[in-house]
N, C-alpha and C positions, 0 to 999 in steps of 0.2 A: 205906625206904617213906616216911619223913618227907621225905627229899630229893625224892622224886618228887612228893609233895604240894605241896612248896614250888614246884617247877618248874611244876606245873599251875596253882597259884595265880597265879604271875607271868604265865603265858601268858594266863589269863583276864583279868587286869587289863590286859595289853597289848591284848587283843582288844577289851575294852570301851573303851579309849582310842581305838582306831582305828575303832570301829564307826560313829560319826557321819559320818566322811569317806566310808566305803564306801557308807553308806545314801544319802546325799544328794549324791553325786558319781559321775559315770560318764564315763570317758575324757575328763576335762576339762570335762564338761558339768555344769551345776548343775541340781538337781531343783527345778523351779518348783512342783510339787505333784502330788497324786493326787486324782482325783475319781471318784465313782461315778455312772454314768449309769443311771437307773431311771425308771419311771413307775408309775402306780397298779397296773399289771398285773404287772410283774416287774422284777427287776434284770437288766441286760444285760451291762455290762462295767465294769471299772476302767480309767480312762485316766490315764496318767502323762505328764508333759511335762518334757523336759530341754532346756536351752538354754544358749548361751554368754553370753547377755545378763544383766548384773547388774541386772535390773530386773523388777518384777512388773506393770508397766503393759502391758496387752494390745497397745497400738499399738506400743510399743518391740519387743516380742517378734515380732509379726507382720511388722513392717517390717525386721527384722534380716536382714543378709546373711551372718550366721555360721551355724554348724551348729545344727540343731534335730532333736530326736528325739521322736517320739510313740509311746507303747506302749499297746496295748489287751490286756487280759486278761479273757477271757470268764468270767462268773460265772453266766450262765443255763445251764440244762441243755443247750440248743442254740439256735442262731440260724440260721434257714433262709437260703438264698440270697436269697429274695425279701425277708425281713425285713432282712437286711444291706443290700441295695440300697436299701430304703425309708429305713432309718435314715441311711445315709450321704448319699443323694441329697437328702433333706430338709435335713440338716445343712449341706450345701454350698450348696444353692440359697437358703436363707433368710438366709445371712450373707455372700454375695458379690454383687457388682454384676453386672448383665446382661452388661456388657462383659467382665468377668473370666471369667464362665461361658462366654461365646461363644469367647473366646480359648483356654481350656483344655478345650473341649468334648470333644475326642478323649480326652484323658488322664482326664478325669472319668468318661467312659463306661468306660474300661478299669478304673479303680479300683472303681467301684460294681458292676461285673460281675466282680469279682476271684474270687469263689468258684465252684467247680464242684461244690460239695456244701454241707453245713451245717457251721457252727462248733459245737464242743462245749465243755463246761466245761473251763477251764484253757488253752484255745488262746491263743497269744500272736501278736499282730500288731504288728510293729515298722515304723515309717515313719521313715526317717533320710536326711538329705541330706549326710551327711559325705563321701560319695565324689564329690561334685560333681553327681550326679544325685539324684533322689528314689527311693530303693530301698525296696521293700515286701517283708517276709518274713513267712511264717506258720510258727510253730514252727521257725524257723531255715531254712526252705526258701524260696529266692528265688521270689517270686510275680509281681513286677512291677518294672520299672525304667523310670522316666520320665526322659527326657534333658532335664530342666529342674529345676535345683536348687531353684527357688522354687515349684514346684508344691506342696510341703509347706505353704506359707503359705495356699493355697486351703483345705486340709483344716483347718489350724490356726484359720482364721477361723471355722470351724464350731464349734470348741470354746470359744474365748475372744473371739469377735467380739461384735457388738451383740446378737445373739439366740442365745445358747448353748442346748444341749439343755435344761438347767435352770439356775436361778440358783445353786443349791448346787454343781453340777458345776463351774461357772466359778470360784466362790469357792475351792473346795478345790484346783482346779488351780493356783491362784496363791497358795496358803497356805504354800508352802515346807516347812520342817521341821515346821510345825504341822498338816500334813495328817492327818486322823484315819483315812484309809484306807490308809496306806502299808503297815502290817503285813499286812493282809489281801491287799493287792496282791502283796507279796513271796511270800506263802504260796500264791498261786494259780499252780499249775503244770500243765503238760499231760503226758499219758501218752506214752511213747516210741513207742507203736504209732501215734500220730497222725501221726508224721513220714512213715511209709510211705503212709498214707492221703492226706496232703496231696500227696506226690509223685505219687500215682496220679491226682490231678486233671488233671495235665498242663496246668495253667494256664500260658499264655505267661509266660515269665520276663522277657524283655527286649523292649521295642519295638525291633526290629532297625532298623538304619539304613536298610537297603534297603526295609523295609516303610514306614518314615517317608517315605523318598524317593518310594516308589511312591504313597503317600497324597498327598504334596505335589504330585507330578507329575499325579496324577489331578485334584487340586484345581486345579492350574494349567491343565490341559486343559479342565476344566469352566469355569473363569473365561475361558479363551480362547474357548470355544464361546459363552459368554454375551456376552463382549465383541464377538465376531463377529456374534452375533445382534443385539446392540444397534446395531453399526455398520451391519448390513444394514437394520435397522429405520430407523436415522437416514437412510441413503442413500435408502431407499424414501420416507421422509417428505420428504426434500429433493427427490427426484424428483417426488413428488406436488405439493409446493409449487411447484416450477419449472413443472410441467405446468399447475398452477392459475394461476400467474402468466402463463405463456405463453398459456394459454387466455383469461385476463383481458385480456392485452395484445392478443391476436388479436381478441377481441371488441371491445376498445376501438378497435383499428385499423379493424375492420369498421364500427363505429359512426361513427368519424371519416371513413372513406371514404364511407359512405352519406351522412353529413352534408355532406361536400364535394361528393359527386355531386348531392345534392339542392340544395345552394347553387349549383353550376354549372348544374344544370338550371333552377333558378329564375332565375339570372342570364341564361342563354341565352333562357329564355322571356320574361324582361323585355326583353332586347335585341331579341328577335323582335317583341314587342309594340310596342317603341319604333320598330323599323324599319317595322312595318306601320302604326303611327300616323303615322310620317314619310311613308310612301308614300301613306297615305290623305290626309294633309294636303297632300302635294305634288300628288296627283291632284285634290284639291278645289281647290287653288290653280290647277292647270292648267285644270281645268274652268271655274273662275271666270274665269281669264284668257282661255280660249277663248271663254267666253260673252261676256265684255266685248269681245273682239276681234271676235266674230261680230256682236255688237250694233253695235259701231263701224263694222264693214264694211258692215252692212246700212244703217245711217244714211248712210254715205258713198256707198254704191251708189245709194240713193234720190236723193241730191244730184246724182250723175252723170247719172242718168236724167232728173231734172228739168231739169238743165242741157242735156242732149241734146235733150229735147222742145221746148225753147224755140227751137231752130234748125232744126226740121224743114221741108223744102221738098217740096211735092207738085207734081211737074211738071204744068203746065196742060194740055199735050197729052195726057198720060196720064190726067189727071182728066177731060178732055173725052171721051176715048174710053171712060172708065169702067174704065180698068185698075186693078185692085186686086192687092195682094200683101203677103207678109210676108217681111222681110229682117232677118237678124242680122248685125251688124257687130262684129268684134273690134277693140278699141282698146287700144293700149299707150301709157301716158303716163308721164312722169317724175314725181318727187316734187312738182314745181311745177305739174303738170296739163297740161304741153305734150305734144301727140301726137308719138310717135316712130315709131309703126307703125300701119297701118290696113289691114284686109282684110275681105272678105265671107266670113262663115262659112256662111250659109244664103241661097241665092238665091231670088228670087221668080219666076225664069224670065222676068222682063220686064226687059230691059236698062235701060230708062229708069228703072224704079223702083230697081234695084240701084245705079245711078249716083247717084240722088237720095239714097239712104241714106248713101253715102260722103260726099257733099257736105254733108249735114245734120250728120254727125258732125264733119267738119272745121270747119264753121261754129261749132260749140259750143265750140271751143277759145278761151281756156284753160279747162280743167275745174278744179274745186276741188282745191287741193293735197292730196297723199296724207297722211293722219294718220300720226304717228310710230309709233302702236301697230300699224299694219299692216305686214306683211312685204313687201319688194320683192324681186323676182327679177331679177337683173342690173340693179338700180336702176330697174326698170320695174314698173308696176302694170297688169295686164291686166283688162279687164272687157268685157262684151258688151252692146251696145245693140240692143234689139229694135225694129224699125220696122214698123208695120202701116199700110199705105196702103189707105184705104177711101173710095170715091167716094160722095157723098151726093146 
C-alpha cells in the first residue's frame, strides 16, 4: 500500500511538472492569452488565442504568416443565430478596412451566417489555419472551410485590432500565462448531445471548388456584361460625338457654302453692276460722242448749204417766164471738199431749173473740208442741197 502511495505521489509530482507546458502550449502553438467577452447585459464567451509568433504585439500576430488558432467557448445560456451574426459582423466591420472587407465579402458572409440554430453553454468554436485553409469547427464538427489561410487574420483583427470588443478582452488575450480566465476556459465544455444537433444543422462544411469557380465565373460574366455595357455606352457616346462633330462640320460646311455663295453672288452682283455701269458709261460716251458728231455734222452741213447758196444761178429765161420749182441735188465730196459725184434726187419737172441746180452745186466747189470727227463712206461724204427757185 505504501509502494502504491509512493508511485501515486511521484505521478502527481510529474504531472505538476508537465502541467504548464500542456496548459500554455498546443501542437507547437503558444497561448497568447484568454479573454472574456461580455457587456453590461451578459457574458457571451471566452476567447483563446494560440499562435506561433513569440510576441504579444497585435501587429506581429495579425501579420504573421504562421499558424494561428482562435477558440470560442460559449458561457451564455444561449446565443441566437441573429446575435452571433451581429456580434461577429460588428467585430469584423469595425476593425478592418473597407478594402479588406470588400475583398473577403463572400467569406465574411459565410462565417457570420455560420449557424443554422443557436449556440448553447459550453459550445466550442475553433478557427484554425494549420491546414493551409481557414477551418472552422463547432464542437468538433466541420462547419466551414475557407480556401484562404489568411482569412483568419480578418477575424483576429476583430479581437486584437484597433477597436476590440472591450479593452479588457484584448489585454487578457495578450496576457499569456497571466490570463485570469484560463481555468474557467478549460472547464467550459459542451454536452456530447450537441454534436448530433450541430451535425443536424447541415451547415455547408467546405466552400467547394466548383462552387467557388461558379461564383467566380458568375462574377466574371457579370463583369463581362458590365464591361460590354460600358463598351456599348462608350461606342454610343463616341458615335454621338462623331454625329455631333459631323453635324457641326456639316453645319459649318453649309455656313461656309452659304457664305461662299453669298460672296459669289455679291461678287457677281458687283461685277454686274460694274458691267452695267461700264455699259451706261459707254452709252453715255457714245451718246455724247453721237451728240458731238451730230452737232459737228449740223454745223458742217450749215457751212455746206451756205457755201452752196452763194453759187445759186436762176436761169433768166426761166425767171422771165415765171418758172418756179424745188430741186434736191445729192452731192458726194471727198475729205477736201471736191465733188466726186453729183445727181438730182428730186426734180422740179422743169428741165431748165433741174440743170440750174446741178450747175449751182458744181459752182460751189470746193466745199469746206470734211471734219475728222465725221465718218466717210468709201472716203466720200454725201449730203443733199435743196434748191428752191421762186420768181418775184
